[in-house]
C-alpha positions as a Markdown table, in Angstrom:
| # | Residue | x | y | z |
|---|---|---|---|---|
| 1 | Leu | 9.2 | 3.7 | 8.3 |
| 2 | Pro | 7.3 | 3.6 | 10.6 |
| 3 | Ser | 4.4 | 4.7 | 8.5 |
| 4 | Pro | 0.6 | 4.4 | 8.7 |
| 5 | Phe | -0.8 | 2.0 | 6.1 |
| 6 | Gly | -3.8 | 2.3 | 3.9 |
| 7 | His | -4.3 | 4.8 | 1.1 |
| 8 | Glu | -7.2 | 3.3 | -1.0 |
| 9 | Leu | -10.3 | 4.1 | 1.0 |
| 10 | Cys | -14.1 | 4.5 | 0.9 |
| 11 | Gly | -16.2 | 5.3 | 4.0 |
| 12 | Ile | -19.1 | 7.2 | 5.6 |
| 13 | Glu | -18.8 | 10.9 | 6.2 |
| 14 | Val | -19.5 | 11.3 | 9.9 |
| 15 | Ala | -21.2 | 14.7 | 9.6 |
| 16 | Thr | -23.6 | 13.8 | 6.8 |
| 17 | Gly | -23.8 | 10.0 | 6.7 |
| 18 | Arg | -23.0 | 10.1 | 3.0 |
| 19 | Arg | -20.8 | 7.3 | 1.4 |
| 20 | Val | -17.7 | 9.0 | 0.1 |
| 21 | Val | -14.4 | 8.1 | -1.5 |
| 22 | Thr | -11.3 | 10.2 | -1.3 |
| 23 | Ala | -8.0 | 10.1 | -3.1 |
| 24 | Asn | -4.8 | 9.8 | -1.0 |
| 25 | Ser | -3.4 | 13.2 | -2.1 |
| 26 | Ala | -4.1 | 16.7 | -3.4 |
| 27 | Pro | -1.8 | 19.0 | -5.3 |
| 28 | Cys | -1.4 | 22.6 | -4.2 |
| 29 | Gly | -2.4 | 24.1 | -7.6 |
| 30 | Ala | 0.0 | 27.0 | -7.2 |
| 31 | Cys | 3.6 | 25.7 | -7.7 |
| 32 | Ala | 5.4 | 25.7 | -11.1 |
| 33 | Ala | 4.6 | 22.0 | -11.7 |
| 34 | Cys | 0.9 | 22.5 | -11.0 |
| 35 | Arg | 0.8 | 25.6 | -13.3 |
| 36 | Arg | 2.3 | 23.4 | -16.0 |
| 37 | Gly | -0.5 | 20.8 | -15.5 |
| 38 | Gln | 1.9 | 18.3 | -14.0 |
| 39 | Glu | 0.1 | 17.9 | -10.7 |
| 40 | Thr | 1.9 | 14.6 | -10.0 |
| 41 | Gln | 5.1 | 16.6 | -9.6 |
| 42 | Cys | 3.6 | 19.1 | -7.2 |
| 43 | Ala | 6.2 | 20.6 | -4.9 |
| 44 | Asp | 3.7 | 20.6 | -2.0 |
| 45 | Leu | 1.7 | 17.4 | -2.7 |
| 46 | Gln | -0.4 | 16.6 | 0.4 |
| 47 | Leu | -0.6 | 12.9 | 1.1 |
| 48 | Leu | -3.0 | 10.8 | 3.2 |
| 49 | Asn | -2.3 | 7.4 | 4.7 |
| 50 | Gly | -3.8 | 5.5 | 7.6 |
| 51 | Ala | -7.0 | 4.0 | 6.2 |
| 52 | Tyr | -6.5 | 0.8 | 8.2 |
| 53 | Ala | -8.6 | 2.3 | 10.9 |
| 54 | Glu | -12.2 | 2.9 | 12.1 |
| 55 | Tyr | -11.9 | 6.7 | 11.5 |
| 56 | Val | -9.7 | 8.8 | 9.2 |
| 57 | Leu | -9.4 | 12.5 | 9.3 |
| 58 | Val | -9.2 | 13.8 | 5.7 |
| 59 | Pro | -7.2 | 17.0 | 5.4 |
| 60 | Glu | -9.1 | 20.0 | 4.2 |
| 61 | Arg | -7.3 | 20.4 | 0.9 |
| 62 | Ile | -7.8 | 16.7 | 0.0 |
| 63 | Ala | -11.5 | 16.8 | 1.0 |
| 64 | Arg | -12.0 | 20.0 | -1.1 |
| 65 | Ile | -10.3 | 18.7 | -4.2 |
| 66 | Asn | -10.5 | 14.9 | -4.2 |
| 67 | Leu | -13.4 | 13.7 | -2.0 |
| 68 | His | -16.5 | 12.5 | -3.9 |
| 69 | Arg | -19.8 | 11.0 | -3.2 |
| 70 | Val | -20.1 | 7.3 | -4.1 |
| 71 | Pro | -23.0 | 6.4 | -6.4 |
| 72 | Asp | -25.6 | 4.2 | -4.7 |
| 73 | Arg | -25.1 | 1.3 | -7.0 |
| 74 | Leu | -21.3 | 1.1 | -6.4 |
| 75 | Pro | -20.2 | -1.3 | -3.6 |
| 76 | Ala | -17.7 | 0.2 | -1.1 |
| 77 | His | -15.0 | -2.4 | -1.8 |
| 78 | Val | -15.1 | -1.5 | -5.5 |
| 79 | Ala | -15.3 | 2.3 | -4.9 |
| 80 | Ala | -12.1 | 2.0 | -2.7 |
| 81 | Met | -10.2 | 1.2 | -5.9 |
| 82 | Val | -10.6 | 4.7 | -7.2 |
| 83 | Glu | -7.0 | 5.5 | -6.3 |
| 84 | Pro | -5.2 | 2.7 | -8.2 |
| 85 | Leu | -7.5 | 3.1 | -11.1 |
| 86 | Ala | -6.7 | 6.8 | -11.3 |
| 87 | Cys | -3.0 | 6.0 | -11.4 |
| 88 | Cys | -3.7 | 3.6 | -14.3 |
| 89 | Leu | -5.6 | 6.2 | -16.2 |
| 90 | His | -2.7 | 8.6 | -15.8 |
| 91 | Gly | -0.3 | 5.9 | -17.0 |
| 92 | Val | -2.3 | 5.3 | -20.2 |
| 93 | Glu | -2.5 | 9.1 | -20.7 |
| 94 | Val | 1.3 | 9.3 | -20.4 |
| 95 | Ala | 1.6 | 6.5 | -22.9 |
| 96 | Gly | -0.4 | 8.4 | -25.5 |
| 97 | Val | -2.3 | 5.4 | -26.6 |
| 98 | Glu | -3.8 | 5.8 | -30.0 |
| 99 | Pro | -6.8 | 3.9 | -31.3 |
| 100 | Gly | -5.8 | 0.5 | -32.6 |
| 101 | Ala | -2.3 | 0.6 | -31.0 |
| 102 | Thr | -1.0 | -2.6 | -29.6 |
| 103 | Val | -0.1 | -2.2 | -25.9 |
| 104 | Ala | 1.8 | -4.9 | -24.1 |
| 105 | Ile | 1.3 | -4.7 | -20.4 |
| 106 | Leu | 3.9 | -6.5 | -18.2 |
| 107 | Gly | 2.2 | -7.8 | -15.1 |
| 108 | Thr | -1.2 | -9.3 | -14.4 |
| 109 | Gly | -1.8 | -8.3 | -10.9 |
| 110 | Pro | -4.6 | -5.8 | -10.1 |
| 111 | Ile | -2.7 | -2.9 | -11.6 |
| 112 | Gly | -1.9 | -4.8 | -14.8 |
| 113 | Leu | -5.6 | -5.8 | -15.2 |
| 114 | Met | -6.8 | -2.3 | -14.5 |
| 115 | Leu | -4.3 | -1.0 | -17.1 |
| 116 | Cys | -5.8 | -3.5 | -19.6 |
| 117 | Ala | -9.2 | -2.0 | -19.1 |
| 118 | Cys | -7.9 | 1.6 | -19.4 |
| 119 | Val | -6.0 | 0.8 | -22.6 |
| 120 | Ala | -9.1 | -0.9 | -24.1 |
| 121 | Asp | -11.3 | 2.1 | -23.1 |
| 122 | Ala | -8.8 | 4.4 | -24.8 |
| 123 | Gly | -9.2 | 2.4 | -28.0 |
| 124 | Gly | -6.0 | 0.4 | -27.8 |
| 125 | Arg | -5.5 | -3.3 | -28.0 |
| 126 | Pro | -4.0 | -4.5 | -24.7 |
| 127 | Val | -2.0 | -7.7 | -24.4 |
| 128 | Ala | -1.2 | -9.1 | -21.0 |
| 129 | Val | 2.3 | -10.4 | -20.7 |
| 130 | Gly | 3.8 | -12.6 | -17.9 |
| 131 | Gly | 2.3 | -13.3 | -14.5 |
| 132 | Arg | 0.7 | -16.5 | -13.2 |
| 133 | Pro | -1.5 | -18.4 | -15.6 |
| 134 | Glu | -4.6 | -18.0 | -13.3 |
| 135 | Arg | -4.2 | -14.3 | -13.4 |
| 136 | Arg | -3.7 | -14.2 | -17.2 |
| 137 | Gln | -7.0 | -16.0 | -17.5 |
| 138 | Leu | -8.7 | -12.9 | -16.0 |
| 139 | Ala | -7.1 | -10.6 | -18.5 |
| 140 | Pro | -9.7 | -11.1 | -21.3 |
| 141 | Leu | -12.4 | -10.0 | -18.8 |
| 142 | Phe | -10.6 | -6.6 | -18.7 |
| 143 | Gly | -10.2 | -6.2 | -22.5 |
| 144 | Ala | -6.9 | -8.0 | -23.2 |
| 145 | Gly | -6.5 | -9.9 | -26.4 |
| 146 | Pro | -4.1 | -12.8 | -27.3 |
| 147 | Gly | -0.4 | -12.2 | -28.1 |
| 148 | Asp | 3.1 | -12.2 | -26.6 |
| 149 | Gly | 3.6 | -8.5 | -26.8 |
| 150 | Ala | 6.5 | -8.5 | -29.2 |
| 151 | Asp | 6.9 | -5.4 | -31.4 |
| 152 | Ala | 4.2 | -3.6 | -29.4 |
| 153 | Asp | 3.5 | 0.1 | -30.2 |
| 154 | Val | 3.5 | 0.8 | -26.5 |
| 155 | Val | 4.8 | -1.3 | -23.6 |
| 156 | Ile | 3.6 | -0.5 | -20.1 |
| 157 | Glu | 5.8 | -2.1 | -17.3 |
| 158 | Ala | 3.5 | -2.8 | -14.3 |
| 159 | Ala | 5.5 | -5.3 | -12.3 |
| 160 | Gly | 8.2 | -3.2 | -10.7 |
| 161 | Thr | 11.0 | -5.7 | -11.1 |
| 162 | Glu | 14.4 | -5.5 | -12.8 |
| 163 | Ser | 13.5 | -8.3 | -15.3 |
| 164 | Ala | 10.3 | -6.5 | -16.3 |
| 165 | Trp | 12.0 | -3.2 | -16.8 |
| 166 | Asn | 14.4 | -4.9 | -19.1 |
| 167 | Glu | 11.8 | -7.0 | -20.9 |
| 168 | Ala | 9.8 | -3.8 | -21.7 |
| 169 | Leu | 12.7 | -2.6 | -23.8 |
| 170 | Arg | 13.0 | -5.9 | -25.6 |
| 171 | Leu | 9.3 | -5.9 | -26.6 |
| 172 | Val | 8.8 | -2.4 | -27.9 |
| 173 | Arg | 9.0 | -1.9 | -31.7 |
| 174 | Pro | 11.2 | 0.7 | -33.3 |
| 175 | Gly | 9.7 | 4.1 | -32.9 |
| 176 | Gly | 7.6 | 2.8 | -30.0 |
| 177 | Thr | 7.1 | 4.0 | -26.4 |
| 178 | Val | 7.9 | 2.4 | -23.1 |
| 179 | Val | 6.1 | 3.6 | -19.9 |
| 180 | Tyr | 7.6 | 2.6 | -16.6 |
| 181 | Phe | 4.7 | 2.4 | -14.3 |
| 182 | Gly | 6.0 | -0.1 | -11.7 |
| 183 | Gly | 8.2 | 1.8 | -9.3 |
| 184 | Arg | 11.6 | 0.6 | -8.1 |
| 185 | Glu | 13.7 | 1.6 | -5.2 |
| 186 | Arg | 16.0 | 4.7 | -5.2 |
| 187 | Gly | 19.5 | 4.0 | -6.6 |
| 188 | Thr | 18.6 | 1.2 | -9.0 |
| 189 | Ala | 19.6 | 1.6 | -12.6 |
| 190 | Leu | 18.4 | 0.6 | -16.1 |
| 191 | Leu | 20.9 | -0.4 | -18.8 |
| 192 | Val | 19.7 | 0.9 | -22.1 |
| 193 | Asp | 21.2 | 0.0 | -25.5 |
| 194 | Thr | 22.0 | 3.5 | -26.7 |
| 195 | Tyr | 22.1 | 2.3 | -30.3 |
| 196 | Arg | 18.4 | 1.3 | -30.1 |
| 197 | Leu | 17.4 | 4.4 | -28.2 |
| 198 | His | 19.0 | 6.6 | -30.8 |
| 199 | Tyr | 18.5 | 4.9 | -34.1 |
| 200 | Glu | 15.1 | 3.3 | -33.3 |
| 201 | Glu | 13.9 | 6.6 | -31.8 |
| 202 | Leu | 12.5 | 5.0 | -28.7 |
| 203 | Thr | 10.5 | 7.0 | -26.2 |
| 204 | Leu | 11.0 | 6.1 | -22.5 |
| 205 | Arg | 8.5 | 7.6 | -20.0 |
| 206 | Gly | 7.8 | 7.3 | -16.3 |
| 207 | Ala | 4.3 | 7.4 | -14.9 |
| 208 | Phe | 3.6 | 8.2 | -11.2 |
| 209 | His | 0.4 | 8.8 | -9.2 |
| 210 | His | -2.6 | 10.7 | -10.5 |
| 211 | Ala | -4.2 | 14.1 | -10.8 |
| 212 | Pro | -7.7 | 15.2 | -9.6 |
| 213 | Arg | -9.1 | 14.7 | -13.1 |
| 214 | His | -8.0 | 11.1 | -13.1 |
| 215 | Val | -9.8 | 10.5 | -9.7 |
| 216 | Arg | -13.1 | 11.8 | -11.1 |
| 217 | Thr | -12.8 | 9.7 | -14.2 |
| 218 | Ala | -11.8 | 6.6 | -12.2 |
| 219 | Leu | -15.0 | 6.9 | -10.1 |
| 220 | Ala | -17.2 | 7.2 | -13.1 |
| 221 | Phe | -15.3 | 4.3 | -14.8 |
| 222 | Leu | -15.9 | 2.0 | -11.8 |
| 223 | Ala | -19.6 | 3.1 | -11.5 |
| 224 | Ser | -20.1 | 2.3 | -15.2 |
| 225 | Gly | -19.8 | -1.4 | -14.6 |
| 226 | Ala | -17.9 | -1.7 | -17.9 |
| 227 | Tyr | -15.6 | -4.3 | -16.4 |
| 228 | Pro | -16.0 | -6.9 | -13.6 |
| 229 | Trp | -14.1 | -4.7 | -11.1 |
| 230 | Asp | -15.3 | -6.8 | -8.1 |
| 231 | Arg | -13.2 | -9.8 | -9.4 |
| 232 | Leu | -10.1 | -7.9 | -8.4 |
| 233 | Val | -11.1 | -8.0 | -4.7 |
| 234 | Thr | -10.5 | -11.6 | -3.8 |
| 235 | His | -10.4 | -11.3 | 0.0 |
| 236 | Gln | -11.9 | -9.3 | 2.9 |
| 237 | Val | -10.5 | -9.0 | 6.4 |
| 238 | Gly | -11.2 | -7.1 | 9.5 |
| 239 | Leu | -8.6 | -4.8 | 11.2 |
| 240 | Asp | -7.5 | -7.7 | 13.4 |
| 241 | Gly | -6.6 | -9.7 | 10.3 |
| 242 | Val | -4.4 | -7.2 | 8.5 |
| 243 | Ala | -1.1 | -8.1 | 10.2 |
| 244 | Arg | -1.5 | -11.8 | 9.2 |
| 245 | Leu | -2.6 | -11.0 | 5.7 |
| 246 | Leu | 0.6 | -8.9 | 5.2 |
| 247 | Ala | 2.8 | -11.5 | 6.7 |
| 248 | Glu | 1.2 | -14.5 | 4.9 |
| 249 | Pro | -0.6 | -13.3 | 1.8 |
| 250 | Pro | -2.7 | -16.1 | 0.2 |
| 251 | Arg | -1.4 | -17.3 | -3.2 |
| 252 | Asp | -4.7 | -16.4 | -4.9 |
| 253 | Leu | -4.7 | -12.9 | -3.4 |
| 254 | Leu | -5.3 | -10.0 | -5.8 |
| 255 | Lys | -6.7 | -7.3 | -3.6 |
| 256 | Ala | -8.0 | -7.5 | -0.1 |
| 257 | Ala | -10.7 | -5.2 | 1.3 |
| 258 | Val | -10.0 | -4.2 | 4.9 |
| 259 | Val | -13.4 | -3.8 | 6.6 |
| 260 | Pro | -13.2 | -2.1 | 10.1 |
């Protein structure tokens, strides 16, 4: 800090008048991580913030790799969710979800609900765990089924809290996989029962960000209308309302679209 805010964006390209969406980053394509296909670990990952504005200058590399035309039928406030949905697609890819696998998702915010949809699309059986009751009621709309998540084949932690990180380990079955999607601050630690890790052959993975292929897939997924994506955007504000929204977020807020 200080830092410009806003990294999920959709807008109108000034030169052409086209509606476009862009991701908030682009990998270099040349470093060792990129050559391994691990673009999220790019040594020269270019980032874009500052979408809370009337105009945004998109760097050339990001425009070349991760800027896409928005289909006519897709509302701008939905198209802007390409970036978080791309992250969720990457998280499910990291999890290696197999058809029929039970996947417990900890957290029922917008990310948790998007993860439910991504798991269901991959052929898994998502179960939404925790969160407020009114948010859990939305989970079936995004493919989630009933259950408490116990003995899940895969657990995806999407809350970013110490309790959720620990709960993920408690829920996973022997031989299962835990994906830590919700980030925590540098210097925090996770206490792991090494007996379980060794004898139950648990797999613990981290999942961060997205690659260009996930951005393309996310845009098509949103445009498909397979899920009620617009239900995730509960509020709209102008630029003059951003500070208050951040300071006093409404209890029923999922995502807010900032409309300049």
